[in-house]
Every structure is written in C-alpha cells, then in structure tokens.
RODO-2510 file (C-alpha; in nm, 4 decimals, decimal comma):
residues 385
     n   res          X          Y          Z
     1     m     0,0110    -0,5178     3,7250
     2     p     0,0688    -0,1403     3,6915
     3     k    -0,1143     0,0097     3,3967
     4     s     0,2119     0,1236     3,2395
     5     l     0,3225    -0,2400     3,2006
     6     r     0,0083    -0,3900     3,0509
     7     s     0,1019    -0,3052     2,6936
     8     i     0,4517    -0,4529     2,7288
     9     l     0,4392    -0,8021     2,5846
    10     c     0,8085    -0,8871     2,5385
    11     l     1,1523    -0,7642     2,6410
    12     h     1,1882    -0,5584     2,3222
    13     d     0,8928    -0,3403     2,4269
    14     f     1,0730    -0,2036     2,7315
    15     e     1,3305    -0,0109     2,5283
    16     a     1,0870     0,2265     2,3575
    17     a     0,9121     0,2928     2,6881
    18     a     1,2422     0,3611     2,8669
    19     r     1,3640     0,5899     2,5924
    20     r     1,0720     0,8236     2,6597
    21     i     1,1570     0,8347     3,0297
    22     l     1,5359     0,8580     3,0358
    23     p     1,7401     1,1687     2,9521
    24     r     1,9275     1,1286     2,6264
    25     p     2,2771     1,0853     2,7806
    26     i     2,1620     0,8088     3,0142
    27     y     1,9634     0,6267     2,7481
    28     a     2,2687     0,6476     2,5201
    29     y     2,4889     0,4952     2,7879
    30     v     2,2533     0,2008     2,8408
    31     s     2,1666     0,1379     2,4767
    32     g     2,4977     0,2132     2,3121
    33     a     2,7783    -0,0102     2,1983
    34     v     3,1180     0,0996     2,0629
    35     e     3,2421     0,2442     1,7368
    36     d     3,0315     0,1015     1,4501
    37     g     2,8193    -0,1301     1,6672
    38     l     2,9303    -0,4355     1,4695
    39     s     2,9626    -0,6742     1,7633
    40     e     2,6265    -0,5694     1,9052
    41     r     2,4583    -0,6523     1,5738
    42     l     2,6497    -0,9792     1,5419
    43     n     2,5093    -1,0886     1,8780
    44     r     2,1537    -1,0716     1,7495
    45     q     2,2386    -1,2090     1,4052
    46     a     2,4059    -1,5140     1,5582
    47     f     2,0768    -1,6393     1,7006
    48     a     1,9167    -1,6152     1,3558
    49     q     2,1826    -1,8513     1,2193
    50     y     2,0149    -2,1441     1,3937
    51     g     1,6741    -2,3015     1,3490
    52     f     1,4935    -2,5555     1,5658
    53     v     1,4085    -2,9157     1,4810
    54     p     1,1204    -2,9837     1,7232
    55     n     1,0250    -3,3194     1,8656
    56     t     0,6551    -3,4053     1,8385
    57     l     0,4127    -3,6215     2,0356
    58     v     0,6230    -3,5845     2,3476
    59     d     0,4448    -3,5504     2,6820
    60     v     0,5473    -3,1982     2,7876
    61     s     0,2608    -3,1409     3,0300
    62     g     0,4926    -3,1545     3,3307
    63     r     0,7871    -2,9679     3,1834
    64     s     1,0191    -2,7747     3,4134
    65     t     1,2538    -2,4822     3,3549
    66     a     1,4467    -2,5469     3,6792
    67     i     1,8273    -2,5568     3,6808
    68     t     2,1108    -2,5905     3,9299
    69     l     2,4233    -2,3731     3,9271
    70     f     2,7047    -2,4209     4,1789
    71     g     2,4743    -2,6323     4,3932
    72     q     2,2054    -2,3625     4,4052
    73     s     1,8597    -2,4316     4,2585
    74     y     1,7045    -2,1695     4,0311
    75     a     1,3619    -2,1459     3,8734
    76     a     1,4828    -2,0919     3,5160
    77     p     1,7997    -2,0804     3,3023
    78     v     1,7798    -1,7002     3,2870
    79     g     1,9680    -1,4401     3,4900
    80     i     2,0254    -1,0663     3,5198
    81     a     2,3634    -0,9617     3,3834
    82     p     2,5768    -0,7005     3,5629
    83     m     2,5125    -0,3425     3,4504
    84     g     2,6882    -0,0327     3,5784
    85     i     2,5188     0,2765     3,7248
    86     t     2,1687     0,1251     3,7137
    87     a     2,0767     0,3446     4,0099
    88     l     2,1015     0,6399     3,7721
    89     s     1,8478     0,5002     3,5258
    90     s     1,6048     0,3844     3,7956
    91     y     1,5605     0,4641     4,1629
    92     r     1,7778     0,2282     4,3706
    93     g     1,8350     0,0268     4,0551
    94     d     2,0800    -0,2285     4,1949
    95     l     1,8425    -0,3147     4,4782
    96     v     1,5490    -0,3294     4,2381
    97     l     1,7260    -0,5810     4,0129
    98     a     1,8551    -0,7978     4,2979
    99     r     1,5222    -0,8123     4,4814
   100     a     1,3249    -0,8918     4,1659
   101     a     1,5657    -1,1716     4,0749
   102     a     1,5501    -1,3173     4,4257
   103     a     1,1703    -1,3119     4,4194
   104     a     1,1670    -1,4878     4,0802
   105     g     1,4269    -1,7427     4,1867
   106     v     1,6881    -1,6576     3,9231
   107     p     2,0519    -1,5437     3,9539
   108     c     2,1478    -1,1766     3,9502
   109     i     2,4985    -1,0364     3,9126
   110     m     2,5656    -0,6982     4,0713
   111     s     2,8074    -0,4759     3,8800
   112     g     3,1273    -0,3436     4,0319
   113     s     3,0465    -0,0116     3,8610
   114     s     2,7399     0,0354     4,0767
   115     l     2,6178     0,3295     4,2834
   116     i     2,4750     0,1451     4,5850
   117     r     2,7012    -0,0184     4,8398
   118     l     2,7523    -0,3883     4,7912
   119     e     2,6783    -0,4519     5,1579
   120     e     2,3300    -0,2993     5,1269
   121     v     2,2425    -0,5125     4,8255
   122     m     2,3702    -0,8298     4,9901
   123     q     2,1603    -0,7620     5,2972
   124     a     1,8486    -0,7238     5,0813
   125     a     1,9230    -1,0165     4,8463
   126     p     2,1900    -1,2430     4,9989
   127     q     2,2228    -1,4795     4,6987
   128     t     2,3298    -1,2007     4,4613
   129     w     2,6533    -1,2651     4,2721
   130     f     2,9124    -0,9870     4,2558
   131     q     3,1058    -0,8862     3,9465
   132     a     3,4452    -0,7303     4,0203
   133     y     3,6546    -0,5164     3,7922
   134     l     4,0017    -0,5767     3,9278
   135     p     4,1889    -0,2608     4,0289
   136     g     4,5353    -0,2004     3,8910
   137     q     4,7456    -0,2609     4,2034
   138     q     4,7773    -0,5851     4,3997
   139     e     4,7065    -0,4181     4,7343
   140     q     4,3890    -0,2672     4,5879
   141     i     4,2844    -0,6088     4,4548
   142     d     4,3445    -0,7693     4,7943
   143     a     4,1441    -0,5003     4,9739
   144     l     3,8514    -0,5278     4,7317
   145     i     3,8347    -0,9078     4,7540
   146     a     3,8511    -0,8869     5,1344
   147     r     3,5586    -0,6457     5,1323
   148     v     3,3567    -0,8664     4,8981
   149     q     3,4186    -1,1673     5,1235
   150     a     3,3196    -0,9710     5,4335
   151     a     2,9935    -0,8671     5,2637
   152     g     2,8897    -1,2328     5,2412
   153     v     2,9174    -1,2779     4,8637
   154     e     2,9267    -1,6458     4,7703
   155     t     2,9739    -1,6304     4,3921
   156     l     3,2471    -1,4007     4,2581
   157     v     3,2521    -1,2993     3,8911
   158     l     3,5705    -1,1492     3,7450
   159     t     3,5172    -0,9531     3,4244
   160     v     3,8378    -0,9760     3,2213
   161     d     3,7602    -0,8122     2,8854
   162     t     3,8329    -0,4526     2,9938
   163     p     4,2142    -0,4161     2,9981
   164     v     4,1756    -0,0670     2,8491
   165     a     3,8840     0,1724     2,8084
   166     a     3,6656     0,1113     2,5033
   167     n     3,5955     0,3725     2,2364
   168     r     3,2339     0,4603     2,3180
   169     e     3,1825     0,7438     2,0720
   170     n     2,8080     0,7370     2,1235
   171     n     2,8560     0,8467     2,4853
   172     v     3,0558     1,1500     2,3758
   173     r     2,7980     1,2469     2,1141
   174     a     2,5147     1,2143     2,3660
   175     g     2,6951     1,4139     2,6352
   176     f     2,7460     1,1205     2,8711
   177     s     3,0538     1,0891     3,0907
   178     t     3,1434     0,9520     3,4332
   179     p     3,1156     1,1637     3,6318
   180     l     2,8479     1,3597     3,4495
   181     r     2,9468     1,7241     3,4030
   182     p     2,6887     1,9875     3,5027
   183     s     2,5836     2,1884     3,1984
   184     a     2,2869     2,3726     3,0527
   185     s     2,2310     2,0810     2,8153
   186     l     2,2257     1,8286     3,0998
   187     a     1,9880     2,0471     3,3009
   188     w     1,7564     2,0733     3,0007
   189     q     1,7546     1,6947     2,9644
   190     g     1,6447     1,6662     3,3270
   191     l     1,3718     1,9276     3,2934
   192     t     1,2332     1,7679     2,9779
   193     h     1,2231     1,4239     3,1430
   194     p     1,0371     1,5038     3,4662
   195     r     0,9470     1,1457     3,5513
   196     w     1,3152     1,0592     3,5692
   197     l     1,4133     1,3901     3,7305
   198     f     1,1693     1,3632     4,0208
   199     g     1,1274     0,9869     4,0410
   200     t     1,4938     0,8893     4,0201
   201     f     1,7516     1,1668     4,0435
   202     l     1,6029     1,4168     4,2890
   203     r     1,4457     1,1380     4,4924
   204     t     1,7901     0,9806     4,5273
   205     l     1,9549     1,3107     4,6213
   206     l     1,6963     1,3889     4,8879
   207     r     1,6947     1,0447     5,0469
   208     h     2,0506     0,9215     4,9992
   209     g     2,2700     1,2109     4,8896
   210     m     2,4852     1,2270     4,5784
   211     p     2,5473     0,8789     4,4348
   212     h     2,9083     0,7639     4,4163
   213     f     3,0828     0,4700     4,2548
   214     e     3,0755     0,2503     4,5613
   215     n     3,2226    -0,0835     4,4581
   216     n     3,5085    -0,0471     4,2094
   217     y     3,7499    -0,0424     4,5023
   218     a     3,7466    -0,1240     4,8711
   219     q     3,6811     0,2433     4,9371
   220     r     3,4246     0,4848     4,7943
   221     g     3,4962     0,6225     4,4468
   222     a     3,3982     0,9317     4,2506
   223     p     3,0517     1,0964     4,2611
   224     i     2,8249     1,0491     3,9616
   225     l     2,7877     1,4249     3,9083
   226     s     3,0834     1,6606     3,9418
   227     a     3,2382     1,9548     3,7593
   228     n     3,5964     1,8811     3,8580
   229     v     3,6339     1,5273     3,9992
   230     l     3,7731     1,2547     3,7755
   231     r     3,6555     0,8960     3,8044
   232     d     3,9271     0,6837     3,9593
   233     f     4,0064     0,4514     3,6706
   234     s     4,3237     0,2514     3,7179
   235     d     4,5290     0,0894     3,4468
   236     r     4,4387    -0,2797     3,4058
   237     g     4,6628    -0,3459     3,1076
   238     h     4,9154    -0,5451     3,3111
   239     l     4,6620    -0,7799     3,4738
   240     n     4,7157    -1,1459     3,3866
   241     w     4,6273    -1,5018     3,4874
   242     e     4,8566    -1,4873     3,7892
   243     h     4,6302    -1,2240     3,9450
   244     v     4,3346    -1,4566     3,8876
   245     a     4,5253    -1,7488     4,0395
   246     a     4,6050    -1,5427     4,3485
   247     i     4,2368    -1,4643     4,3996
   248     r     4,1448    -1,8296     4,3434
   249     r     4,3762    -1,9310     4,6270
   250     r     4,1885    -1,7152     4,8769
   251     w     3,8312    -1,7332     4,7396
   252     r     3,6416    -2,0265     4,8893
   253     g     3,3153    -2,0009     4,6965
   254     p     3,2298    -2,0379     4,3285
   255     m     3,4495    -1,8220     4,1049
   256     v     3,3488    -1,7273     3,7512
   257     i     3,5399    -1,5631     3,4655
   258     k     3,3293    -1,3337     3,2454
   259     g     3,4326    -1,2047     2,9052
   260     i     3,5818    -1,5186     2,7492
   261     l     3,5525    -1,5714     2,3724
   262     s     3,8584    -1,7891     2,3075
   263     p     3,8773    -2,1674     2,3627
   264     r     4,2392    -2,1157     2,4695
   265     d     4,1301    -1,8794     2,7461
   266     a     3,8537    -2,1193     2,8449
   267     a     4,1088    -2,3977     2,8862
   268     l     4,3323    -2,1670     3,0921
   269     a     4,0360    -2,0761     3,3127
   270     k     3,9782    -2,4440     3,3792
   271     q     4,3473    -2,4979     3,4571
   272     r     4,3429    -2,2046     3,7014
   273     g     4,0600    -2,3610     3,8985
   274     m     3,7630    -2,1548     3,7859
   275     d     3,4184    -2,2968     3,8528
   276     g     3,2389    -2,1252     3,5664
   277     i     3,2738    -1,9135     3,2533
   278     i     3,0393    -1,6511     3,1140
   279     v     3,0916    -1,6389     2,7384
   280     s     3,0511    -1,2706     2,6574
   281     n     3,1598    -0,9901     2,4280
   282     h     3,0307    -0,7394     2,6849
   283     g     2,7139    -0,6736     2,4881
   284     g     2,9224    -0,5286     2,2055
   285     r     3,0586    -0,2597     2,4377
   286     q     3,4323    -0,3356     2,4312
   287     l     3,6169    -0,4555     2,1176
   288     d     3,4061    -0,3822     1,8117
   289     g     3,4286    -0,6672     1,5633
   290     s     3,4718    -0,9373     1,8280
   291     i     3,2695    -1,2461     1,7462
   292     a     2,9231    -1,2987     1,8882
   293     s     2,9000    -1,4770     2,2203
   294     l     2,6769    -1,7471     2,0722
   295     a     2,9305    -1,8093     1,7927
   296     a     3,2039    -1,8653     2,0514
   297     l     2,9928    -2,0823     2,2808
   298     p     3,0285    -2,4357     2,1316
   299     d     3,4108    -2,4319     2,1226
   300     i     3,4317    -2,2888     2,4743
   301     a     3,1901    -2,5478     2,6093
   302     q     3,4152    -2,8163     2,4658
   303     a     3,7428    -2,6597     2,5853
   304     a     3,6138    -2,6116     2,9413
   305     h     3,4012    -2,9224     2,9735
   306     g     3,3045    -2,9789     3,3348
   307     l     3,2728    -2,6109     3,4237
   308     e     2,9442    -2,4250     3,4489
   309     i     2,9250    -2,2514     3,1092
   310     m     2,6989    -1,9475     3,0823
   311     l     2,6422    -1,6776     2,8220
   312     d     2,5373    -1,3166     2,7868
   313     s     2,5117    -1,0596     2,5047
   314     g     2,2182    -1,0353     2,2665
   315     v     1,9678    -1,2599     2,4473
   316     r     1,6161    -1,1198     2,4078
   317     r     1,3763    -1,4134     2,3631
   318     g     1,3016    -1,7475     2,5172
   319     t     1,4095    -1,9045     2,1889
   320     d     1,7495    -1,7325     2,2298
   321     v     1,7846    -1,8922     2,5718
   322     l     1,7024    -2,2372     2,4330
   323     k     1,9551    -2,1968     2,1503
   324     a     2,2240    -2,1035     2,4019
   325     l     2,1371    -2,4087     2,6118
   326     a     2,1483    -2,6346     2,3066
   327     l     2,4993    -2,5116     2,2238
   328     g     2,6402    -2,5752     2,5685
   329     a     2,5299    -2,3032     2,8106
   330     r     2,3645    -2,3762     3,1435
   331     c     2,2162    -2,0279     3,1829
   332     a     2,1714    -1,7141     2,9707
   333     f     2,2133    -1,3704     3,1283
   334     i     2,0338    -1,0620     2,9971
   335     g     2,1322    -0,7002     3,0549
   336     r     1,9815    -0,3974     2,8826
   337     p     1,6131    -0,5078     2,8823
   338     f     1,6137    -0,5409     3,2615
   339     n     1,7712    -0,1973     3,2911
   340     y     1,4918    -0,0561     3,0755
   341     a     1,2337    -0,2490     3,2771
   342     a     1,3615    -0,0940     3,5995
   343     a     1,3434     0,2532     3,4444
   344     v     0,9849     0,1933     3,3289
   345     g     0,8377     0,0176     3,6309
   346     g     1,0914    -0,0234     3,9103
   347     q     1,0868    -0,3628     4,0779
   348     a     0,7432    -0,4370     3,9314
   349     g     0,8860    -0,3686     3,5862
   350     v     1,1762    -0,6081     3,6369
   351     a     0,9423    -0,8708     3,7803
   352     h     0,7225    -0,8357     3,4706
   353     a     1,0248    -0,8676     3,2427
   354     l     1,1356    -1,1827     3,4217
   355     r     0,7863    -1,3322     3,3953
   356     l     0,7796    -1,2597     3,0227
   357     i     1,1120    -1,4264     2,9438
   358     i     1,0577    -1,7223     3,1794
   359     d     0,7105    -1,7796     3,0335
   360     e     0,8629    -1,7734     2,6848
   361     v     1,1210    -2,0350     2,7840
   362     h     0,8504    -2,2545     2,9365
   363     r     0,6218    -2,2178     2,6333
   364     d     0,9026    -2,2732     2,3825
   365     m     1,0166    -2,5875     2,5606
   366     g     0,6683    -2,7277     2,5070
   367     l     0,6723    -2,6356     2,1392
   368     l     1,0203    -2,7831     2,1032
   369     g     0,9098    -3,1080     2,2636
   370     v     1,1377    -3,1173     2,5686
   371     g     1,0370    -3,1736     2,9290
   372     t     1,3433    -3,0491     3,1142
   373     v     1,6313    -2,8130     3,0512
   374     q     1,8645    -3,1134     3,0578
   375     d     1,6872    -3,2535     2,7484
   376     i     1,8028    -2,9606     2,5331
   377     d     2,1053    -3,0335     2,3151
   378     a     2,2540    -2,9548     1,9748
   379     q     2,0429    -3,2237     1,8042
   380     l     1,7500    -2,9813     1,8296
   381     l     1,9269    -2,7183     1,6146
   382     r     2,0321    -2,6795     1,2529
   383     r     2,2419    -2,4071     1,0955
   384     t     2,0211    -2,2013     0,8644
   385     g     2,2561    -1,9216     0,7535
***
C-alpha cells in the first residue's frame, strides 16, 4: 500500500486528504451540495434514525457479502456512483474508478458528464454501467442511445432528477464553472496545489490534450477550460415518461431509473418496464429540502416490488450499507469518497477505499449475526429517533 494511504482508515478520511490536494474550485464542486445543504445533511441524519438489533450465537464464520444484480455476480452490495468530471480531480479519473471497481468485483456507473470517452472506459472495464443525462431533443436522445449501445454497454442508467439546473451557490462562491474560465485566481489555485497541477491537469494536457465533455451527447461537447465557449446544456424540462418508454422499446439490456424518491414514480417505472431503480436525491445536489434517500427507500421498495432496488446519497459506512439493505435495497452506491480516493491515490486509492467499505460490511455482518446478504431484513432494525 502506498505510504500516503496507510493513515486512511475509513472513507471519511479521504476527504481531508483530498482537500489538501485539490484546488479550491474543484474541491467545492465535488464536496458541495445546493443552497443551504439541507438534503445533504438529511442523508446522513437518516442513517442515525435506525439502530440495529443483532442476532447472537449465530455461526457467521462462513459469511458472504456476495450479491447478484441483473444476473451478474458481484463481490459485495457496494458500488461506485456516477460522478461528473472525475478526470479533473484525478488523472484519468473515469478509468481509475472503473478499473478499480472491476478488480474488486463491484458495480461502477460511469457519468454522462465525464471527460473520457465512453468507448475507452468500456474497453478497459467492459462491465461498467453508463448513466445518461437525456438531451433535450428526440433525435439527440436517439443518437446518444445508439452510441451507448454501439460501445457495448449492457446496463443503462437514466438519471431523471435534473429537469432544470440546480442552484449550486457554493460553486459560484468558489469560482467553479463548466467550462472553467481562465483567471488569475484559477492560475493561483493551480500553482498553490502543485501535486494536482502536475499530476493531473498538466499531465492530462500533455498526454491527451484539453479534456472535453465527451458523453452528454453522441458528439463531443465543450472543453473543460475555455474563456468563451459555453457548455452545451439543453433544456430537459419537457422530458417525460414517454421518452423513457421509447428508450425501453429499443434497449435490450437492463435499464435503471436513478433519482426516484416518490412511490408513485417507482410504480410508474415498474409499469414502463424498468429493471431497477436507484433511490437517490442526487447526494443533496439538486432540490434542497428533498427527503433523504434512506427515508424514501421502504415505500419505494414496496411500490416497485420485483425490481432491483438500489440506493445512493449519504452512504459512508458498512453499517449504512446494511441499513439500506434491511430497508429494501439490494446494493448501495457511494460517490464523493471514491472521488476523493482517486484524487489522493489514483487507482490504488480507490482500491483501498473499496477494501475499507467491503471489509466494514463483512465485519458488521458478523457482529449483526447474519451469514448472507439475503438474511438482512427490517427485523434487524429499530427506529431510534
């Protein structure tokens, strides 16, 4: 293990280490939520509302964290959530995350707001899932889905909680925008964070050229750094379930809806032929004041019974994963900590982060008195708050 990782004992530890490495605007983008940060805090508080009721004198010597999703076997009920522009916070970030997840035997979802071409990531880690932000026009949607199919993606994730841009005031205060605007302040941030400047940004420029948004559309998007180019956002306010149904008719593999908090929407997803749902409030990065993902989980699991129910937002510990499983999830996805881990240690950092959380799940299952993931249910929890 690299020396820089030896003092990191849990996922929380990666944030402080990454904050020292990353320029302020980039750290703010990764760490920040929206407006007052209420939903982000609710995500963590929701896990504290439940306590465990362990079973004792159960033989847990042969316990297993293995799960199956969409017919694919995975080593643990933990996955890497989609995160945009990770190649700006760590060198070749999307590849780093996908390769580390493949090596650990867990699912990884590549973000549509990524800076490395989807085709390159799929070649390196063929089981990677792809998260699409649907463009505004039907012909653009058709072209993007055709490209994703041609790249060999098997599991498609549609994120549906971004009909309009969120109010990320923290980005404005920290000087972050997409594209980033060259300025004296931005240059100073680079110079005062040399590990990032030379290890990530300049290394990327020299080897691969200026990063662009590669996967929001079928064609290449805006560069990440520009004085006069605008990022090609398109209006998604008119998108509706009919667009999802049209994609379902042509998509042959597993199809997942991400960003569901309402039992009504969960039932509609089931009616429209979805294979899975990721219960998510986008890590508190969209509508501030939306309920925590964990709070929404039990009702959604009931409304969409029979689908693969998953969760993200606020998961930081093995105990969080077990609580999500007990309330109806099959897998818990984690975002920011893996981004920080990539910034701190590249693929080795992400591998270490995955080991830490998987080891916690394995250890906590023993302490809870369960031998398999399938043994975890709501009888092991009590409301405490």
